[in-house]
SEMARLO-53699 format. One line per field, with one value per atom (N, C-alpha, C): residue number from 1; z, x, y; chain. Coordinates in steps of 0.1 Angstrom, whole numbers, padded with zeros to 4 digits, m for minus. Atoms other than C-alpha are relative to their C-alpha. Layout:
// residues N
num (NUM	...)
Z (Z	...)
X (X	...)
Y (Y	...)
chaine (A	...)
END
This chain:
// residues 317
num (1	1	1	2	2	2	3	3	3	4	4	4	5	5	5	6	6	6	7	7	7	8	8	8	9	9	9	10	10	10	11	11	11	12	12	12	13	13	13	14	14	14	15	15	15	16	16	16	17	17	17	18	18	18	19	19	19	20	20	20	21	21	21	22	22	22	23	23	23	24	24	24	25	25	25	26	26	26	27	27	27	28	28	28	29	29	29	30	30	30	31	31	31	32	32	32	33	33	33	34	34	34	35	35	35	36	36	36	37	37	37	38	38	38	39	39	39	40	40	40	41	41	41	42	42	42	43	43	43	44	44	44	45	45	45	46	46	46	47	47	47	48	48	48	49	49	49	50	50	50	51	51	51	52	52	52	53	53	53	54	54	54	55	55	55	56	56	56	57	57	57	58	58	58	59	59	59	60	60	60	61	61	61	62	62	62	63	63	63	64	64	64	65	65	65	66	66	66	67	67	67	68	68	68	69	69	69	70	70	70	71	71	71	72	72	72	73	73	73	74	74	74	75	75	75	76	76	76	77	77	77	78	78	78	79	79	79	80	80	80	81	81	81	82	82	82	83	83	83	84	84	84	85	85	85	86	86	86	87	87	87	88	88	88	89	89	89	90	90	90	91	91	91	92	92	92	93	93	93	94	94	94	95	95	95	96	96	96	97	97	97	98	98	98	99	99	99	100	100	100	101	101	101	102	102	102	103	103	103	104	104	104	105	105	105	106	106	106	107	107	107	108	108	108	109	109	109	110	110	110	111	111	111	112	112	112	113	113	113	114	114	114	115	115	115	116	116	116	117	117	117	118	118	118	119	119	119	120	120	120	121	121	121	122	122	122	123	123	123	124	124	124	125	125	125	126	126	126	127	127	127	128	128	128	129	129	129	130	130	130	131	131	131	132	132	132	133	133	133	134	134	134	135	135	135	136	136	136	137	137	137	138	138	138	139	139	139	140	140	140	141	141	141	142	142	142	143	143	143	144	144	144	145	145	145	146	146	146	147	147	147	148	148	148	149	149	149	150	150	150	151	151	151	152	152	152	153	153	153	154	154	154	155	155	155	156	156	156	157	157	157	158	158	158	159	159	159	160	160	160	161	161	161	162	162	162	163	163	163	164	164	164	165	165	165	166	166	166	167	167	167	168	168	168	169	169	169	170	170	170	171	171	171	172	172	172	173	173	173	174	174	174	175	175	175	176	176	176	177	177	177	178	178	178	179	179	179	180	180	180	181	181	181	182	182	182	183	183	183	184	184	184	185	185	185	186	186	186	187	187	187	188	188	188	189	189	189	190	190	190	191	191	191	192	192	192	193	193	193	194	194	194	195	195	195	196	196	196	197	197	197	198	198	198	199	199	199	200	200	200	201	201	201	202	202	202	203	203	203	204	204	204	205	205	205	206	206	206	207	207	207	208	208	208	209	209	209	210	210	210	211	211	211	212	212	212	213	213	213	214	214	214	215	215	215	216	216	216	217	217	217	218	218	218	219	219	219	220	220	220	221	221	221	222	222	222	223	223	223	224	224	224	225	225	225	226	226	226	227	227	227	228	228	228	229	229	229	230	230	230	231	231	231	232	232	232	233	233	233	234	234	234	235	235	235	236	236	236	237	237	237	238	238	238	239	239	239	240	240	240	241	241	241	242	242	242	243	243	243	244	244	244	245	245	245	246	246	246	247	247	247	248	248	248	249	249	249	250	250	250	251	251	251	252	252	252	253	253	253	254	254	254	255	255	255	256	256	256	257	257	257	258	258	258	259	259	259	260	260	260	261	261	261	262	262	262	263	263	263	264	264	264	265	265	265	266	266	266	267	267	267	268	268	268	269	269	269	270	270	270	271	271	271	272	272	272	273	273	273	274	274	274	275	275	275	276	276	276	277	277	277	278	278	278	279	279	279	280	280	280	281	281	281	282	282	282	283	283	283	284	284	284	285	285	285	286	286	286	287	287	287	288	288	288	289	289	289	290	290	290	291	291	291	292	292	292	293	293	293	294	294	294	295	295	295	296	296	296	297	297	297	298	298	298	299	299	299	300	300	300	301	301	301	302	302	302	303	303	303	304	304	304	305	305	305	306	306	306	307	307	307	308	308	308	309	309	309	310	310	310	311	311	311	312	312	312	313	313	313	314	314	314	315	315	315	316	316	316	317	317	317)
Z (m0014	1564	0003	m0004	1581	0011	m0010	1599	0000	0000	1588	m0005	0006	1580	m0015	0014	1544	m0005	0004	1542	0004	m0004	1561	m0010	0011	1535	m0012	0012	1507	0001	m0002	1523	0000	m0001	1525	m0014	0012	1499	0001	m0001	1490	m0003	0003	1490	m0003	0005	1471	0005	m0003	1485	m0013	0012	1459	m0005	0006	1449	m0002	0001	1439	0010	m0010	1467	m0004	0003	1460	0013	m0011	1481	0010	m0008	1494	m0005	0004	1494	0004	m0003	1492	0012	m0012	1524	m0005	0005	1512	0009	m0010	1543	m0004	0004	1526	m0008	0007	1505	0008	m0009	1535	0002	m0003	1537	m0012	0012	1501	m0004	0004	1492	m0015	0015	1458	m0002	0004	1441	m0014	0014	1411	m0007	0008	1384	m0013	0013	1354	m0012	0011	1321	0001	m0001	1334	0003	m0003	1343	0012	m0012	1374	m0002	0003	1370	0013	m0011	1397	m0006	0003	1393	0012	m0011	1413	m0002	0001	1421	0005	m0006	1428	0014	m0014	1463	0002	m0003	1478	0003	m0004	1479	0013	m0013	1510	m0001	0001	1496	m0002	0002	1489	0013	m0012	1524	0006	m0006	1537	m0009	0009	1506	m0003	0002	1510	0000	m0001	1519	0004	m0003	1522	0015	m0013	1557	m0003	0005	1551	0010	m0007	1564	m0005	0004	1562	m0014	0013	1526	m0009	0007	1514	m0012	0011	1481	0004	m0002	1481	m0012	0010	1462	m0008	0008	1433	0002	m0004	1444	m0007	0007	1417	0000	0000	1421	m0013	0013	1388	0001	0000	1380	m0007	0005	1375	m0008	0007	1364	0002	m0003	1360	m0002	0001	1366	m0002	0003	1351	0002	m0003	1362	m0008	0009	1336	0003	m0003	1343	m0011	0009	1327	0002	m0001	1324	0001	m0003	1338	m0005	0006	1322	0004	m0003	1330	m0008	0009	1308	0004	m0001	1312	m0009	0009	1291	0008	m0006	1301	m0011	0010	1282	0002	m0001	1274	0008	m0006	1285	0015	m0015	1319	0006	m0005	1323	0002	m0001	1316	0010	m0008	1335	0015	m0014	1367	0004	m0003	1372	0015	m0015	1409	0006	m0006	1416	m0005	0005	1396	m0003	0004	1379	m0005	0005	1362	0011	m0011	1395	0007	m0006	1410	m0008	0008	1381	0000	0000	1381	0013	m0013	1418	m0001	0000	1412	m0010	0010	1381	0006	m0006	1400	0011	m0011	1429	m0006	0006	1406	m0006	0005	1390	0012	m0012	1425	0004	m0004	1433	m0009	0010	1401	0003	m0002	1410	0012	m0011	1443	m0004	0005	1425	m0008	0007	1403	0008	m0009	1433	0000	0000	1431	m0013	0013	1396	m0009	0008	1374	m0014	0013	1343	m0011	0011	1312	m0012	0011	1290	m0009	0009	1276	0000	0002	1262	0009	m0009	1287	0015	m0014	1317	0007	m0008	1345	0010	m0009	1369	0013	m0014	1401	0009	m0010	1433	m0002	0002	1425	m0012	0012	1390	0004	m0003	1405	0012	m0011	1435	m0004	0003	1434	0005	m0003	1434	0014	m0014	1466	0011	m0010	1484	0001	0000	1478	0008	m0009	1505	m0004	0004	1495	0012	m0011	1516	0000	0000	1506	0000	0001	1501	0013	m0013	1538	0007	m0008	1564	0004	m0004	1573	0014	m0013	1602	0005	m0006	1626	m0006	0006	1612	m0014	0014	1576	0001	m0002	1587	0004	m0005	1606	m0011	0011	1577	m0010	0010	1553	0005	m0006	1577	0001	m0002	1583	m0014	0013	1545	m0004	0004	1544	0007	m0005	1548	m0012	0010	1528	0007	m0008	1542	0015	m0014	1575	0006	m0004	1577	0002	m0001	1589	m0007	0007	1572	0008	m0006	1579	m0005	0005	1561	m0003	0005	1558	m0007	0008	1530	m0003	0003	1526	m0001	m0001	1521	0013	m0013	1549	0004	m0004	1548	0005	m0005	1551	0013	m0012	1579	0012	m0010	1598	0002	m0001	1590	0009	m0008	1605	0015	m0014	1637	0006	m0004	1639	0002	m0002	1635	0014	m0014	1667	0011	m0010	1685	0002	m0001	1677	0009	m0008	1696	0014	m0013	1726	0001	0000	1716	m0007	0008	1702	m0008	0007	1675	0007	m0006	1687	m0007	0006	1679	0000	0001	1668	m0003	0003	1665	m0013	0013	1631	m0002	0002	1620	m0012	0010	1601	0000	0001	1588	0010	m0010	1614	m0004	0005	1601	0012	m0012	1637	0003	m0003	1643	m0012	0012	1607	m0002	0002	1611	0000	m0001	1620	0014	m0013	1648	0001	m0002	1662	0003	m0001	1657	0002	m0002	1670	m0011	0010	1642	0003	m0003	1644	m0007	0005	1637	0002	m0002	1633	0003	m0004	1652	0000	0000	1654	m0014	0014	1616	m0002	0001	1610	m0012	0011	1589	m0006	0006	1564	m0011	0009	1545	m0014	0014	1507	m0006	0005	1497	m0015	0015	1460	m0003	0002	1465	m0002	0004	1449	0009	m0006	1467	m0011	0011	1441	0003	m0002	1436	m0013	m0013	1438	0005	m0005	1460	0013	m0011	1484	0004	m0002	1480	m0002	0002	1483	0004	m0003	1489	0011	m0011	1519	m0003	0004	1511	0012	m0010	1535	m0006	0007	1526	0008	m0004	1534	m0010	0009	1520	0002	0000	1510	m0002	0002	1504	0009	m0007	1523	m0006	0008	1499	0008	m0008	1525	0008	m0008	1545	m0008	0009	1515	0002	m0002	1521	m0013	0013	1487	0000	m0002	1494	m0012	0010	1475	0000	0001	1463	m0013	0012	1438	m0007	0007	1410	m0010	0008	1389	m0007	0007	1363	0010	m0009	1382	0001	0000	1371	0005	m0005	1384	0015	m0014	1420	0007	m0006	1442	m0008	0009	1412	m0004	0004	1400	m0013	0011	1373	m0011	0012	1338	m0005	0005	1325	m0014	0014	1288	m0003	0004	1272	m0016	0014	1237	m0003	0004	1219	m0005	0004	1211	m0015	0014	1177	m0008	0008	1160	m0008	0008	1144	0004	m0002	1141	0010	m0010	1163	0014	m0013	1192	0010	m0010	1224	0013	m0011	1246	0000	m0001	1258	0007	m0006	1266	0010	m0010	1298	0003	m0003	1303	0010	m0010	1333	m0001	0000	1331	0012	m0012	1358	m0004	0003	1347	0013	m0013	1375	m0002	m0001	1384	0014	m0012	1413	m0002	0001	1418	0013	m0011	1441	m0002	0001	1446	0004	m0005	1467	0000	0001	1461	0013	m0013	1498	0007	m0007	1505	m0001	0002	1496	0001	m0001	1505	m0001	0002	1496	0006	m0004	1513	m0009	0011	1484	0003	m0001	1481	0014	m0013	1516	0000	0000	1524	0010	m0009	1538	m0001)
X (m0003	m0086	0000	m0001	m0078	m0010	0010	m0111	m0006	0005	m0120	0012	m0011	m0098	0002	m0001	m0107	0008	m0007	m0095	0015	m0014	m0063	0007	m0006	m0056	0003	m0002	m0060	0012	m0011	m0033	0014	m0012	m0007	0006	m0007	0018	0003	m0002	0020	0015	m0014	0054	0000	0000	0060	0014	m0013	0085	0007	m0007	0112	0004	m0002	0109	m0014	0012	0083	0000	0000	0073	m0010	0008	0060	m0009	0010	0028	0004	m0005	0040	0014	m0013	0077	0002	m0004	0091	0010	m0010	0110	0012	m0012	0145	0012	m0010	0166	0015	m0013	0195	0008	m0006	0201	0009	m0008	0216	0014	m0012	0244	0007	m0004	0249	0014	m0014	0287	0001	m0002	0298	0015	m0015	0332	0001	m0003	0345	0009	m0008	0359	0005	m0005	0381	m0005	0004	0366	m0014	0014	0331	m0001	0001	0340	0009	m0008	0352	0001	m0002	0367	0007	m0006	0375	0004	m0005	0396	m0003	0004	0383	0005	m0003	0393	m0012	0011	0369	0001	0000	0359	0006	m0006	0379	m0011	0009	0359	0005	m0003	0358	0013	m0012	0385	0012	m0012	0408	0005	m0003	0408	0014	m0013	0436	0012	m0012	0457	0003	m0003	0458	0015	m0015	0495	0007	m0008	0522	0005	m0007	0532	0014	m0014	0569	0008	m0010	0592	0014	m0014	0630	0002	m0003	0640	m0012	0012	0604	m0002	0004	0591	m0013	0012	0566	m0009	0010	0534	m0002	0003	0528	m0014	0013	0499	m0003	0002	0499	m0014	0014	0468	m0003	0005	0451	m0013	0013	0422	m0010	0010	0391	m0010	0010	0369	0003	0000	0368	m0014	0013	0337	0001	m0001	0332	m0014	0012	0306	0001	0000	0298	m0011	0010	0280	m0011	0012	0245	m0003	0003	0227	m0015	0014	0194	m0002	0002	0178	m0014	0013	0150	0000	0001	0138	m0013	0011	0115	0001	0000	0104	m0003	0002	0105	m0002	0003	0090	0008	m0008	0112	m0007	0008	0084	0000	0001	0080	0014	m0014	0118	0004	m0004	0122	m0007	0008	0093	0000	0000	0096	0013	m0014	0133	0002	m0002	0131	m0005	0005	0110	0008	m0009	0135	m0008	0008	0111	0009	m0010	0140	0006	m0007	0157	m0010	0009	0125	m0002	0001	0121	0012	m0012	0157	0002	m0001	0155	m0008	0008	0126	0005	m0006	0143	0011	m0012	0175	m0005	0005	0155	m0006	0005	0137	0011	m0012	0170	0005	m0005	0182	m0009	0010	0150	0001	m0001	0153	0013	m0012	0189	m0002	0003	0176	m0011	0009	0148	0008	m0009	0175	0007	m0007	0190	m0008	0009	0160	m0005	0007	0147	0010	m0008	0160	0003	m0004	0180	m0006	0006	0160	0009	m0009	0190	0000	0001	0182	0013	m0013	0211	m0001	m0001	0223	m0005	0004	0208	0012	m0010	0229	m0006	0005	0226	m0004	0005	0206	0008	m0006	0218	m0005	0005	0196	0007	m0007	0212	0014	m0014	0247	0002	m0001	0240	0003	m0003	0256	m0012	0012	0230	0002	m0002	0246	m0003	0003	0239	m0014	0014	0202	m0008	0008	0179	m0015	0014	0144	m0009	0010	0117	m0012	0011	0091	m0013	0013	0064	m0008	0006	0058	0007	m0006	0065	0014	m0013	0101	0001	m0002	0112	0014	m0013	0141	0011	m0010	0158	0005	m0004	0157	0008	m0007	0168	0015	m0014	0198	0008	m0008	0207	0005	m0004	0208	0011	m0010	0227	0014	m0013	0254	0007	m0007	0261	0008	m0006	0274	0013	m0013	0311	0009	m0010	0338	0012	m0012	0373	m0002	0003	0359	m0008	0009	0336	m0014	0013	0301	m0010	0010	0269	m0001	0002	0266	m0013	0013	0232	m0009	0011	0199	m0009	0009	0178	m0012	0013	0141	m0010	0010	0109	m0007	0006	0087	m0008	0008	0064	0009	m0009	0093	0006	m0006	0108	m0010	0010	0075	m0001	0001	0074	0012	m0011	0109	m0002	0003	0099	m0011	0011	0067	0006	m0006	0089	0007	m0005	0107	m0011	0010	0076	m0008	0007	0059	0007	m0008	0087	0003	m0001	0083	0013	m0012	0114	m0001	0000	0123	0014	m0013	0150	0009	m0009	0181	m0002	0001	0184	0014	m0013	0214	m0004	0002	0218	0006	m0005	0221	m0003	0002	0225	m0010	0010	0195	m0002	0002	0188	m0011	0009	0171	m0003	0003	0153	0000	0000	0151	0014	m0013	0188	0008	m0007	0198	0012	m0011	0222	m0006	0004	0218	m0004	0004	0201	0001	m0002	0209	m0013	0013	0179	0002	m0001	0175	m0009	0007	0165	0002	0000	0157	0012	m0012	0186	0000	m0002	0195	0015	m0014	0226	0009	m0007	0235	0001	0000	0231	m0013	0012	0207	m0009	0010	0175	m0003	0002	0174	m0011	0011	0142	0003	m0001	0141	m0014	0014	0104	m0001	0000	0114	0002	m0001	0119	m0015	0013	0089	m0006	0008	0062	m0010	0009	0044	m0014	0015	0007	m0006	0003	m0010	0012	m0010	0011	0007	m0007	0027	0013	m0013	0061	0011	m0010	0093	0014	m0013	0131	0006	m0007	0153	0015	m0014	0189	0009	m0010	0218	0014	m0012	0252	0011	m0011	0286	0000	0001	0282	0012	m0012	0313	0012	m0013	0350	0011	m0012	0382	0011	m0010	0409	0012	m0012	0437	m0002	0003	0419	m0006	0005	0408	m0015	0015	0371	m0006	0006	0353	m0015	0014	0316	m0008	0009	0287	0002	m0002	0292	m0006	0003	0278	0012	m0011	0300	m0005	0003	0301	0013	m0012	0326	0007	m0008	0355	m0003	0001	0349	m0014	0013	0313	m0001	0000	0323	m0004	0004	0305	m0010	0009	0284	m0012	0010	0265	m0007	0009	0244	0006	m0004	0250	m0012	0011	0228	0002	m0001	0221	m0013	0011	0199	m0001	0001	0185	m0014	0012	0158	m0010	0010	0125	0002	m0002	0132	m0012	0012	0100	m0002	0002	0085	0010	m0010	0107	m0005	0006	0083	0000	0001	0086	0009	m0008	0098	0002	m0002	0105	0014	m0013	0137	m0001	m0001	0143	0012	m0011	0164	0001	m0002	0178	0011	m0010	0196	0002	m0003	0214	0009	m0007	0229	0007	m0007	0256	0005	m0003	0259	m0002	0003	0258	0003	m0004	0262	0010	m0011	0293	0002	m0003	0304	0012	m0013	0339	m0001	0001	0334	m0014	0014	0304	m0006	0006	0300	m0004	0004	0294	m0015	0014	0257	m0007	0009	0230	m0015	0014	0192	m0009	0011	0162	m0012	0010	0137	m0013	0014	0100	m0005	0005	0091	m0014	0014	0054	0000	0001	0048	m0014)
Y (0002	0595	m0015	0014	0562	m0003	0002	0561	m0014	0014	0526	m0009	0009	0495	0001	m0001	0499	0012	m0013	0535	m0002	0002	0525	m0009	0008	0498	0008	m0008	0523	0009	m0009	0544	m0007	0008	0516	m0003	0005	0504	m0015	0014	0468	m0003	0004	0451	m0015	0014	0418	m0006	0007	0393	m0003	0000	0392	m0014	0013	0355	m0006	0008	0330	m0012	0010	0307	m0012	0011	0272	m0002	0001	0266	m0011	0011	0233	m0005	0004	0224	m0014	0013	0190	0000	0001	0179	m0008	0006	0172	0003	m0003	0171	m0003	0004	0154	0011	m0011	0185	0008	m0008	0202	m0006	0007	0176	m0007	0007	0163	0005	m0004	0163	0002	m0002	0176	0000	0000	0170	0005	m0005	0189	m0009	0009	0168	0006	m0005	0177	m0009	0008	0167	m0005	0005	0159	m0014	0014	0123	m0003	0005	0104	m0015	0014	0070	m0007	0008	0044	m0014	0014	0012	m0009	0009	m0018	m0014	0014	m0053	m0007	0008	m0081	m0002	0003	m0089	m0014	0013	m0118	m0010	0011	m0150	m0007	0006	m0171	m0009	0008	m0194	0008	m0008	m0165	0007	m0008	m0150	m0004	0006	m0173	0002	m0001	m0166	0015	m0014	m0128	0003	m0003	m0129	m0013	0012	m0155	0001	0002	m0167	m0005	0003	m0166	m0007	0008	m0193	0003	m0003	m0192	m0007	0005	m0196	m0004	0004	m0200	0009	m0008	m0187	0008	m0009	m0158	m0002	0002	m0165	0013	m0012	m0141	0004	m0005	m0120	0013	m0012	m0093	0004	m0005	m0072	0006	m0005	m0067	0008	m0007	m0043	m0009	0009	m0064	0009	m0009	m0034	0014	m0014	0003	0005	m0006	0023	0015	m0014	0057	0007	m0007	0082	0014	m0011	0109	0010	m0010	0142	0000	m0002	0143	0015	m0014	0176	0001	m0004	0189	0014	m0014	0220	0005	m0007	0245	0013	m0012	0273	0008	m0009	0303	0011	m0012	0333	0012	m0013	0369	0011	m0010	0398	0012	m0012	0428	0011	m0011	0452	m0002	0002	0435	0001	m0001	0433	0015	m0014	0470	0008	m0008	0484	m0003	0004	0464	m0006	0004	0462	m0001	0000	0470	m0013	0013	0439	m0012	0010	0419	m0013	0012	0395	m0011	0010	0378	m0008	0007	0371	m0010	0009	0356	m0012	0012	0333	m0009	0008	0323	m0008	0008	0313	m0013	0011	0290	m0010	0009	0275	m0008	0007	0267	m0009	0009	0253	m0013	0012	0229	m0009	0008	0218	m0008	0008	0209	m0011	0010	0191	m0012	0011	0171	m0009	0008	0161	m0010	0009	0146	m0010	0010	0129	m0011	0010	0113	m0010	0010	0096	m0013	0012	0072	m0004	0002	0075	m0008	0009	0046	0006	m0005	0056	m0008	0007	0048	m0002	0001	0049	0012	m0012	0083	0007	m0008	0103	0012	m0011	0129	m0004	0005	0109	m0006	0007	0095	m0009	0011	0066	0005	m0003	0067	m0009	0009	0051	m0015	0014	0021	m0006	0005	0018	m0005	0003	0017	m0010	0008	m0005	m0015	0014	m0040	m0009	0009	m0068	m0006	0006	m0083	0010	m0010	m0050	0004	m0003	m0050	m0011	0009	m0066	0001	0000	m0077	0002	m0004	m0061	m0009	0009	m0087	0006	m0007	m0061	0001	m0001	m0059	0012	m0012	m0031	m0004	0003	m0028	m0005	0005	m0049	0003	m0003	m0044	m0009	0009	m0075	0004	m0005	m0062	0013	m0012	m0028	m0002	0003	m0042	m0007	0008	m0066	0010	m0010	m0036	0009	m0009	m0014	m0006	0007	m0040	m0003	0002	m0043	0012	m0012	m0008	0002	m0004	m0001	0004	m0005	0017	0005	m0004	0018	m0001	0002	0005	0012	m0010	0035	m0006	0005	0030	0009	m0008	0043	0013	m0013	0080	0007	m0005	0085	m0011	0008	0067	0009	m0008	0082	m0007	0005	0076	0011	m0010	0094	0001	m0003	0107	m0012	0012	0076	m0011	0011	0052	0004	m0004	0073	m0003	0003	0069	m0015	0014	0032	m0006	0004	0028	0002	m0003	0045	m0009	0009	0023	m0014	0013	m0008	m0001	0000	0002	0000	m0001	0012	m0013	0013	m0021	m0010	0009	m0038	0006	m0006	m0015	0008	m0007	0005	0013	m0012	0039	0000	m0001	0045	0010	m0010	0063	0013	m0013	0100	0006	m0008	0122	0014	m0014	0159	0004	m0004	0174	0015	m0014	0211	0003	m0004	0226	0015	m0015	0261	0005	m0006	0283	0015	m0014	0315	0010	m0009	0329	0006	m0004	0330	0004	m0003	0334	m0009	0009	0305	m0014	0014	0268	m0003	0005	0250	m0015	0014	0216	m0007	0007	0193	m0015	0015	0157	m0007	0008	0133	m0015	0014	0096	m0007	0006	0072	m0015	0015	0035	m0002	0003	0025	0013	m0013	0062	0007	m0006	0068	0007	m0008	0096	m0003	0002	0092	0013	m0013	0121	m0002	0002	0125	0006	m0004	0128	m0003	0003	0131	m0001	0002	0129	m0015	0015	0091	m0005	0004	0075	m0011	0011	0055	m0004	0004	0034	0001	0000	0038	m0006	0006	0015	m0009	0009	m0008	0006	m0007	0018	m0007	0005	0003	0011	m0010	0023	m0006	0005	0020	0008	m0006	0028	m0002	0000	0038	0002	m0002	0034	0001	m0002	0047	0007	m0008	0061	0012	m0011	0096	0009	m0008	0116	m0009	0007	0107	0006	m0004	0108	m0008	0007	0098	m0005	0004	0098	m0012	0012	0072	m0011	0010	0052	m0003	0001	0059	0006	m0005	0062	m0003	0002	0067	0006	m0006	0082	0015	m0015	0118	0005	m0006	0142	0005	m0005	0153	0011	m0012	0185	0004	m0004	0199	0010	m0007	0215	0015	m0015	0251	0004	m0004	0250	m0002	0001	0243	0013	m0013	0268	0008	m0007	0279	m0008	0011	0248	0002	m0002	0264	0009	m0008	0278	0007	m0008	0306	0004	m0004	0313	0008	m0008	0339	0000	m0001	0341	0006	m0006	0361	m0011	0010	0343	m0002	0002	0326	m0002	0001	0334	0013	m0012	0366	0011	m0011	0396	0010	m0009	0416	m0006	0006	0392	0007	m0007	0409	m0008	0009	0379	m0006	0006	0364	m0014	0013	0327	0000	0002	0321	m0014	0014	0287	m0002	0004	0273	m0015	0014	0241	m0004	0005	0219	m0013	0013	0193	m0006	0007	0168	m0015	0015	0131	m0004	0006	0108	m0011	0009	0087	m0008	0008	0059	m0008	0007	0045	m0015	0013	0014	m0005	0006	m0009	m0002	0003	m0016	0013	m0012	0021	0002	m0002	0016	m0013	0011	m0008	0005	m0004	m0007	m0011	0009	m0022	0004	m0004	m0023	m0008	0006	m0031	m0001	0000	m0021	0007	m0005	m0014	0012	m0012	0021	0006)
chaine (A	A	A	A	A	A	A	A	A	A	A	A	A	A	A	A	A	A	A	A	A	A	A	A	A	A	A	A	A	A	A	A	A	A	A	A	A	A	A	A	A	A	A	A	A	A	A	A	A	A	A	A	A	A	A	A	A	A	A	A	A	A	A	A	A	A	A	A	A	A	A	A	A	A	A	A	A	A	A	A	A	A	A	A	A	A	A	A	A	A	A	A	A	A	A	A	A	A	A	A	A	A	A	A	A	A	A	A	A	A	A	A	A	A	A	A	A	A	A	A	A	A	A	A	A	A	A	A	A	A	A	A	A	A	A	A	A	A	A	A	A	A	A	A	A	A	A	A	A	A	A	A	A	A	A	A	A	A	A	A	A	A	A	A	A	A	A	A	A	A	A	A	A	A	A	A	A	A	A	A	A	A	A	A	A	A	A	A	A	A	A	A	A	A	A	A	A	A	A	A	A	A	A	A	A	A	A	A	A	A	A	A	A	A	A	A	A	A	A	A	A	A	A	A	A	A	A	A	A	A	A	A	A	A	A	A	A	A	A	A	A	A	A	A	A	A	A	A	A	A	A	A	A	A	A	A	A	A	A	A	A	A	A	A	A	A	A	A	A	A	A	A	A	A	A	A	A	A	A	A	A	A	A	A	A	A	A	A	A	A	A	A	A	A	A	A	A	A	A	A	A	A	A	A	A	A	A	A	A	A	A	A	A	A	A	A	A	A	A	A	A	A	A	A	A	A	A	A	A	A	A	A	A	A	A	A	A	A	A	A	A	A	A	A	A	A	A	A	A	A	A	A	A	A	A	A	A	A	A	A	A	A	A	A	A	A	A	A	A	A	A	A	A	A	A	A	A	A	A	A	A	A	A	A	A	A	A	A	A	A	A	A	A	A	A	A	A	A	A	A	A	A	A	A	A	A	A	A	A	A	A	A	A	A	A	A	A	A	A	A	A	A	A	A	A	A	A	A	A	A	A	A	A	A	A	A	A	A	A	A	A	A	A	A	A	A	A	A	A	A	A	A	A	A	A	A	A	A	A	A	A	A	A	A	A	A	A	A	A	A	A	A	A	A	A	A	A	A	A	A	A	A	A	A	A	A	A	A	A	A	A	A	A	A	A	A	A	A	A	A	A	A	A	A	A	A	A	A	A	A	A	A	A	A	A	A	A	A	A	A	A	A	A	A	A	A	A	A	A	A	A	A	A	A	A	A	A	A	A	A	A	A	A	A	A	A	A	A	A	A	A	A	A	A	A	A	A	A	A	A	A	A	A	A	A	A	A	A	A	A	A	A	A	A	A	A	A	A	A	A	A	A	A	A	A	A	A	A	A	A	A	A	A	A	A	A	A	A	A	A	A	A	A	A	A	A	A	A	A	A	A	A	A	A	A	A	A	A	A	A	A	A	A	A	A	A	A	A	A	A	A	A	A	A	A	A	A	A	A	A	A	A	A	A	A	A	A	A	A	A	A	A	A	A	A	A	A	A	A	A	A	A	A	A	A	A	A	A	A	A	A	A	A	A	A	A	A	A	A	A	A	A	A	A	A	A	A	A	A	A	A	A	A	A	A	A	A	A	A	A	A	A	A	A	A	A	A	A	A	A	A	A	A	A	A	A	A	A	A	A	A	A	A	A	A	A	A	A	A	A	A	A	A	A	A	A	A	A	A	A	A	A	A	A	A	A	A	A	A	A	A	A	A	A	A	A	A	A	A	A	A	A	A	A	A	A	A	A	A	A	A	A	A	A	A	A	A	A	A	A	A	A	A	A	A	A	A	A	A	A	A	A	A	A	A	A	A	A	A	A	A	A	A	A	A	A	A	A	A	A	A	A	A	A	A	A	A	A	A	A	A	A	A	A	A	A	A	A	A	A	A	A	A	A	A	A	A	A	A	A	A	A	A	A	A	A	A	A	A	A	A	A	A	A	A	A	A	A	A	A	A	A	A	A	A	A	A	A	A	A	A	A	A	A	A	A	A	A	A	A	A	A	A	A	A	A	A	A	A	A	A	A	A	A	A	A	A	A	A	A	A	A	A	A	A	A	A	A	A	A	A	A	A	A	A	A	A	A	A	A	A	A	A	A	A	A	A	A	A	A	A	A	A	A	A	A	A	A	A	A	A	A	A	A	A	A	A	A	A	A	A)
END
């Protein structure tokens, strides 16, 4: 009988949520908006010309008088940059016995979800993590940023002057920065820089997932000059030192309007799918009844125009 709470509990059936939930999740707001482009062959190449120097600006085109010669201004390619998909991988083991007896709970599915989640998290960690030259690795945003687009933070808290200097470096096809990416500590430091001057940063509305409606909800987020600050807590803050980087960028591409910003790339046939699953028996004793499941994620970050990205580095947060 359910005469006491203990008896009542004994009469109930437990139900397990059909996934593995990490106790504390990283805040990676940028993941909701990150653009992906499928590429054939796993590589994306851009041809670039050098930036015109101050002395060249007046020589961009001939001012043509009657009967005058036109100066040869053949545009040559000064460099080509190629971005090649690297590969991230995650593996787990599952016992045949567990797989067969608890099929309804779908243990394999629960483990697959967390494996793919961690692959995605690592891809956003790679936006900041410097490439150590390891085979299969790919460049981070910091690796690919032009030296002239990096502003020294001086190991002090971010100031409005430094933030504005970095923001004004960003343009690609006359587009303005549409994303400021930093970790949570840097986001708070930016807000404090405004508050210390008796101001508040501007705010813009952005769509975020909403579990109540089952859709999206417009949420106001802080911004600089109308450019939203999107948190990526996988960006490192050094310890000791408490220094980090703030990234400002044109995110995405619009080839018709000659806007070549920062974008993720993936092999063309994986668009909308992202991950590759492989299974193999445990390669040990003949009596082993376990299966290895591997998920791989071939991806990289690419950037067409060097002025699509600027970084404020070594800021104290």
